[in-house]
C-alpha positions in Angstrom: -128.5 62.8 -95.0 -127.0 60.1 -93.0 -123.3 60.7 -92.1 -120.8 58.1 -93.3 -119.5 56.0 -90.4 -115.7 55.3 -90.5 -113.9 52.7 -88.4 -110.9 53.6 -86.3 -108.9 50.6 -87.4 -108.8 49.3 -90.9 -109.1 45.6 -90.8 -107.2 43.5 -93.4 -107.3 39.8 -94.1 -107.8 37.5 -91.2 -104.8 35.9 -89.4 -105.7 32.5 -90.7 -105.8 33.7 -94.3 -102.4 35.4 -93.9 -100.9 32.3 -92.4 -102.2 30.2 -95.2 -100.9 32.6 -97.8 -97.4 32.9 -96.4 -97.1 29.1 -95.7 -98.1 28.4 -99.4 -95.6 31.1 -100.5 -92.8 29.5 -98.4 -93.5 26.1 -99.9 -93.5 27.4 -103.4 -90.2 29.3 -102.8 -88.6 26.2 -101.2 -89.7 24.0 -104.1 -88.4 26.5 -106.7 -85.1 27.0 -104.8 -84.7 23.2 -104.5 -85.2 22.7 -108.2 -83.9 25.9 -109.9 -81.5 27.4 -107.2 -82.9 30.9 -107.9 -82.5 32.0 -104.3 -78.8 31.2 -103.8 -77.7 34.7 -104.6 -80.4 36.1 -102.3 -79.1 33.9 -99.4 -75.6 35.0 -100.1 -76.7 38.6 -100.0 -78.6 38.2 -96.8 -75.6 36.3 -95.3 -73.3 39.2 -96.2 -75.6 41.7 -94.7 -76.0 39.7 -91.5 -72.3 38.9 -91.1 -71.5 42.1 -89.0 -74.5 41.3 -86.8 -73.1 37.7 -86.2 -69.7 39.1 -85.3 -71.3 41.6 -83.0 -73.5 39.0 -81.4 -70.5 36.6 -80.9 -68.1 39.2 -79.6 -68.9 38.9 -75.9 -68.2 35.1 -76.0 -65.0 35.6 -77.9 -63.9 38.3 -75.5 -64.6 36.0 -72.5 -62.6 33.2 -74.1 -59.8 35.5 -74.9 -59.6 36.8 -71.3 -59.8 33.2 -70.0 -57.0 32.1 -72.3 -54.9 35.2 -71.3 -55.1 34.5 -67.6 -54.6 30.7 -68.2 -51.5 31.5 -70.3 -50.2 34.0 -67.7 -50.6 31.4 -64.9 -48.8 28.7 -67.0 -46.0 31.2 -67.8 -45.7 32.1 -64.1 -45.4 28.4 -63.1 -42.9 27.7 -65.8 -40.9 30.8 -64.8 -40.9 29.5 -61.2 -39.8 26.1 -62.3 -37.0 27.5 -64.5 -35.7 29.7 -61.7 -35.6 26.8 -59.3 -33.9 24.7 -61.9 -31.4 27.5 -62.6 -30.6 27.8 -58.9 -30.0 24.0 -58.6 -27.8 24.1 -61.7 -25.9 27.1 -60.3 -25.3 25.2 -57.0 -24.1 22.1 -58.9 -21.9 24.3 -61.0 -20.3 25.8 -57.9 -19.7 22.3 -56.5 -18.1 21.1 -59.8 -14.5 22.2 -59.0 -14.7 20.7 -55.6 -16.1 17.4 -57.0 -13.4 17.4 -59.6 -10.6 17.9 -57.1 -12.1 15.2 -54.8 -12.3 12.9 -57.8 -8.7 13.5 -58.7 -7.7 12.8 -55.0 -9.7 9.6 -55.0 -7.9 8.5 -58.1 -4.6 9.2 -56.5 -5.7 7.2 -53.5 -6.6 4.2 -55.6 -3.3 4.4 -57.5 -1.5 4.6 -54.1 -3.4 1.6 -52.8 -2.3 -0.7 -55.6 1.5 -0.7 -54.7 0.8 -1.3 -51.0 1.5 -4.8 -49.9 -0.8 -4.5 -46.8 -4.5 -4.0 -47.0 -5.9 -0.5 -46.5 -9.3 1.1 -45.8 -10.7 4.4 -47.1 -11.8 6.8 -44.4 -13.6 10.2 -44.5 -12.3 13.1 -42.5 -15.0 14.3 -40.2 -13.3 16.9 -38.1 -10.0 18.9 -38.0 -8.7 20.2 -34.7 -8.7 24.0 -34.6 -6.1 24.1 -31.8 -2.9 25.4 -33.5 -0.8 23.4 -31.0 -2.7 20.1 -31.6 -2.3 18.5 -35.1 -5.1 15.9 -35.1 -8.1 14.9 -37.1 -11.1 12.7 -36.6 -12.1 10.2 -39.3 -15.4 8.4 -39.7 -14.1 4.8 -39.4 -13.5 3.1 -36.1 -12.8 -0.2 -34.4 -16.1 -1.7 -35.7 -14.5 -1.5 -39.2 -11.1 -3.0 -38.0 -9.3 0.2 -37.2 -6.8 0.0 -34.2 -4.4 2.4 -32.5 -1.0 2.4 -34.2 -2.1 2.0 -37.8 -0.5 4.3 -40.3 -2.6 6.9 -42.2 -1.6 8.0 -45.7 -3.0 9.7 -48.8 -2.1 9.7 -52.5 1.0 11.9 -51.8 2.5 10.3 -48.7 2.2 9.8 -45.0 -0.5 11.7 -43.1 0.0 10.4 -39.5 -1.0 7.6 -37.2 -4.1 6.4 -35.5 -3.8 7.2 -31.8 -7.3 6.4 -30.5 -9.9 4.1 -32.1 -13.5 4.5 -31.1 -16.3 2.2 -32.2 -17.4 4.3 -35.2 -14.6 6.9 -35.4 -10.9 7.3 -34.9 -8.4 10.0 -33.8 -5.5 10.5 -36.1 -2.4 12.3 -35.0 -0.6 14.0 -37.9 3.1 13.8 -38.4 3.4 17.5 -37.7 2.2 17.0 -34.1 4.9 17.3 -31.5 3.9 14.0 -29.9 4.6 11.9 -33.0 7.9 10.6 -34.5 8.4 8.9 -37.8 11.5 6.9 -38.7 12.7 8.2 -42.1 15.6 8.0 -44.5 17.0 10.3 -47.1 16.0 8.9 -50.5 19.2 10.2 -52.1 21.7 8.4 -49.9 19.7 6.2 -47.5 20.7 8.2 -44.4 18.4 7.2 -41.5 16.9 9.6 -39.0 13.8 10.2 -36.9 11.5 13.1 -37.9 9.6 14.9 -35.1 6.6 17.1 -35.6 7.2 20.7 -34.7 3.6 21.2 -33.5 3.2 24.9 -34.4 4.0 25.8 -38.0 3.3 22.6 -40.0 6.9 21.5 -40.2 9.1 18.6 -39.0 12.5 18.6 -37.3 15.4 16.1 -37.9 17.3 16.2 -34.5 20.5 14.3 -33.5 22.2 14.8 -36.8 25.7 16.2 -36.8 26.6 19.5 -38.5 28.7 17.6 -41.2 25.8 15.2 -42.1 25.3 14.5 -45.8 21.9 16.2 -46.3 20.9 18.9 -48.6 18.0 21.3 -49.1 15.4 19.6 -51.4 16.2 16.1 -50.3 13.2 13.8 -50.1 12.5 11.9 -46.9 10.7 8.6 -47.1 9.7 6.0 -44.4 12.5 3.6 -43.5 10.1 0.9 -42.4 12.2 -0.1 -39.3 9.3 0.6 -36.9 6.9 -1.9 -38.5 4.1 0.7 -38.6 4.8 2.5 -41.9 5.7 0.6 -45.1 9.1 1.3 -46.5 9.4 4.0 -49.1 6.4 6.2 -48.4 7.0 9.9 -48.9 7.1 11.9 -45.7 8.7 15.3 -46.2 11.2 17.5 -48.1 14.2 19.2 -46.5 13.4 22.9 -46.5 16.1 24.6 -44.4 19.4 23.5 -42.9 21.1 25.7 -40.2 24.6 24.8 -39.0 25.9 26.5 -35.9 29.5 26.1 -34.8 28.4 26.3 -31.2 26.2 23.3 -31.5 27.3 19.7 -32.5 23.9 19.1 -34.2 22.5 20.7 -37.3 19.0 22.3 -37.2 17.1 20.7 -40.1 13.6 21.8 -40.9 11.4 19.8 -43.3 7.9 20.4 -44.8 5.5 17.5 -45.2 4.6 16.3 -48.6 1.1 15.0 -47.8 -1.6 17.0 -46.0 -5.3 17.1 -45.0 -6.0 20.7 -45.9 -6.8 20.0 -49.6 -8.9 16.8 -49.5 -11.4 14.9 -47.4 -10.4 11.2 -47.6 -7.4 9.2 -46.3 -6.2 5.6 -46.3 -5.7 3.7 -43.1 -3.2 0.9 -43.5 -4.1 -2.3 -41.7 -1.6 -3.9 -39.3 -1.6 -7.3 -37.6 -2.6 -7.5 -33.9 1.0 -8.3 -33.0 2.2 -4.9 -34.3 -0.7 -2.8 -33.0 0.5 -0.3 -30.4 -1.6 0.3 -27.3 -2.8 3.9 -26.9 -1.1 4.5 -23.6 2.2 3.0 -24.7 2.1 5.2 -27.9 1.7 8.4 -26.0 4.3 7.4 -23.4 6.8 6.6 -26.2 6.1 9.9 -27.9 6.7 11.8 -24.7 10.0 10.0 -24.0 11.2 10.9 -27.5 10.1 14.5 -27.1 12.0 14.7 -23.8 15.2 13.3 -25.4 14.7 15.7 -28.2 14.6 18.8 -26.0 17.5 17.5 -23.9 19.6 17.1 -27.0 18.7 20.6 -28.2 19.7 22.1 -24.9 23.1 20.5 -25.0 
């Protein structure tokens, strides 16, 4: 009896037959779905089943984009923080300068108000340097002979007389303050018109009124203004206030100490009053006159 021969692999339909069958089935299903929409629920079911797989497949890309956005946002926030800190520092510096600018603005307004009543022209000058020598009361302003400044011109601010130009350089000038011992200012008492000459003390920011007898009609608190008899200072500018009066029976003269009304320690601008060439004082003559006045002052005090 012949043994039955069995094959190792069971062969089914040929590949071409299977391709033809499934292609025809696909066309039939597509036609039925297009006409009757029987497979809409089936597609929805498959879409629901495949949704987790879609999320899982797209998660690496979403993670990459999220990390990229995170670092981009962090970089933008870092730059914005840096800009805000820099802006905050600038605003803080501007805020610190605000009181100084307000004070300077108020002083400039007073200077403009003081310029209007003056009959002679004036020029605004910026204070560049203040002498640190306690025995020399002088300042340097940033306006010189190229701008029409000459020795002998009066220097004032919104409160009163500051001093006088003693040296004029091409682009700067030296101003001797009224508290310097080498400068003298003709003044008069505003209350009664009494005339005198005020000398700078040179050490403690005060002025002296020498050569006045002990019975002179002057009181503490009297205001001294320029008399205008020297042709340098206009008449009526505030100079000082009488602070202390000492009368000694052993001396024929009273010791009168005054404090200046104006000053350069609270602002940075002054007004230089213009003078005609005929009234301008040479520098050497100005210092010689001041020294002669100082010598007469000390001689009178000794007697």
